[in-house]
N, C-alpha and C positions, 0 to 999 in steps of 0.2 A: 752154835750161837754166834752171831756176827760180833766181831771185835768192834767196839765203839772207838772212832778215831776223831781227831779234831778236824773241824772245818774252818774255812776263812772266818766265819762269824765267831767261832769259839776263840780263836787267836785275837781277833779284834776285841772281843769282850775282855779278855785277859789284860790286854794292853790299855784299854781305856777305863775299865772299871775296877780291875784288881790292883792297879798300880797307881798309888796317890801319896801325897805327902813329900817330905823332904827326900825320900829314897825312891821317888817315882822314876827317875832317869835309870837308876841302877836296876830296879826291878823290871822295868820295860826291857832293858838290855838282857837280863837273864832270860825272860821269856822268848826274846828273839834268838838267843844262842840255842836254847833247847829246841826251839821250832825248826831251825834251818841247818844246825850243824850236826853231821852224822856221828854221834858219839853216844856212848853209854853215860849214865849220870856220874859214875866214878871218873871216867875220862874228862867229862866237862869240869869236874871239880879240881883237876889236877893241871889244867891248862895254865900257862904262863903268858903274860902280856907280850913278851919277847917273841914268842912263837907265831903271834898273829900279826905283828906289824913290822915295817921296815925300819931303819935307823932314823927316818925322818917322821916316824909316827903314822905312816899311811898303812892301811889295812891290806893285807895280802889277800888276794882272791883264791890262791893255793898255797897251802903250808903243810909241813910235815908233822905228824903226831908221832913222838918218839916211841919206839918199841918197848922202852922202860916201863911205860904205863898204858900201853896199847892192850886191848883185851886179848888179842892173839900173839902178844910178845913180839910183833914186828912193826917197823916203821910203816905208817899209812899216810899216803898223800890224801889231803882233805881239800876239797873244792867247796867254795861258798858262793851264794849269790851276791849281787851288788847291793841289795837291800840290807843285807847282813853287814856288809863293809860300812855302810852309812851309819848304821845303828852303833857299830862298834866305836867308830871314830867320834860320833856324838857322845857316847858314854865315856871314852877316855878323856875328852875335854872336861867332863865333870869330874872324873877320877882324880886327875892330877890337882885339882883345886881343893881336894879333902886333906884332912889331917890324918896322914897315913903313918903306919909304923916306919921308924927310920930305915929299917932293912929294905923297904920297898923302894927307896930312892937312891939315885947316885948323883954326882956332880958333873957328869959329862952332858954334852949337848946332843944326846942320841936318845932314841926310844922314849921321847917326851919325858925324859929324866927319870924314868922307871927302871929299877934295877932287875936283874935276872930272877930275883925272889918274888917279885910282884905277881900275885895270882890274877888271873882275869876276873874271877868272881869274888866279890867281897860280901861278906855278912853285914848286918846292920851296925856292928862295931867297927867296921871298915877293916877287919882282918880277913884272912882266907878262911873258908869253911873247914872245920876239922874233920878228920876221918875216924870213925869208931872201929875198934878192932873187935872181931868176933871169931872164936875158935871153930874151925871146921876140920874135917877128917884130913884134908890136905895140909893143914897147919893153922896160920892165922889169916883170916880174911878181913880186909878193910872196907868199910862201907861209909858212903857219904851221908850219914844219917842227919845231920843238921841241914845240909843242902836239901835233902828230901823233905824235912819238915817245913823248910821255907817255901818250897815249890807247892806243897800241900796247902799251906796257908793261902798262897795266891789263888789257887784253884778254888778254895773254898769262898774266898771273897768275890770271885766272879760267878759263884753259884754252880760251879762245875764239880760238885762233889762225887760224881760217878768217875771222874778221871784221877790219875795218879801221875807221879813223875814219869813212870814208864810209858805212859800214853803219848808223850812227846816223841820218844823213839820209835814206838810202834806206828804212829801216824805218819812219820817221815818215811820210814820203811815202806809202808803200804802206798803212799802217794808216789813215791819214786819208782815202785815195782809196777805201776801202771803203765809206764812208758820206757822204762830202763830194763835191759836184761837182768834178770834175777842174780846171776853170777857176779855181775858187775856191782850190783847194790850189796851183795854179800861181802865182796872184797872191801868196798867202801867202809862198811860197818865192822870189818874184822872178824866175820863169822868163818867158820871152818867149812861150811858147805852152803851152797845156793839153796838147799832144801829148807834151811831156816827161814830164809825170805819167802820162798814159795808157800810155806805152811802159814806164815803170817798173813800173806796176801790171800790165800784161798779161804782162810778163816773169815775174810771179810766180804766173801761172795755170798749171794742168796743161794739157798737151795732152790732147785728147779720149781718146785711147787710154789714157793714164795714169789719166785720171778714171774711165773705165769699169772699168778694172781694179781701182780702188780702192773700188768700190761693193760693200759686203757682203763685203769682202775677208777678213774675220775669221771669217766663216761658212764652214766646211768641210762639204762633202758627204761623207756616210759611207755605204758599202754595208752590207749585213747578209747573214748566211748563212741559208740555209733549214733 
């Protein structure tokens, strides 16, 4: 079965139809981060503003994800496109004008006045999204349950009920794997093996019979009368 992934039209629909009201800019940024940044949802939820901008508030095109909350426990260099940097800077202009918790600010003329505790993603109460604890065999696992619920709500608003928060990550992986070595993509996402990427990519390919049936499918043979 083919893994359904986002197209340009799906992302455009999310940005224009799902995001509205006083949190439109915030929600549009959330969609942009999920669409362009190669992280798991848990990693997205733990990002701090300081990691993405320089002291003058300009967005980095490359930055380091700390091993402390990287999925493989190692520092990862993350590269993002210019369109993401523009979205981030627009969002932060809105961010600093909000009534934020005191611990999110400092009085220094750096990092837009945002402290090291300021999370990149804000919920609708202008706090960071909390992490829910779940007991597993290896101990206690923390999940971004509230962030996942927010993403699912935006997907529902856009009429994309077939998708989940995980669809963003899968879509980015598959789109990159079309043109980038699968080992490079695996390292970018912190996977232990390139096979993880290859499996996701292959699951999005048609079976031979389906592909054959699709060749010239729109061309219909027509008979004629003598």
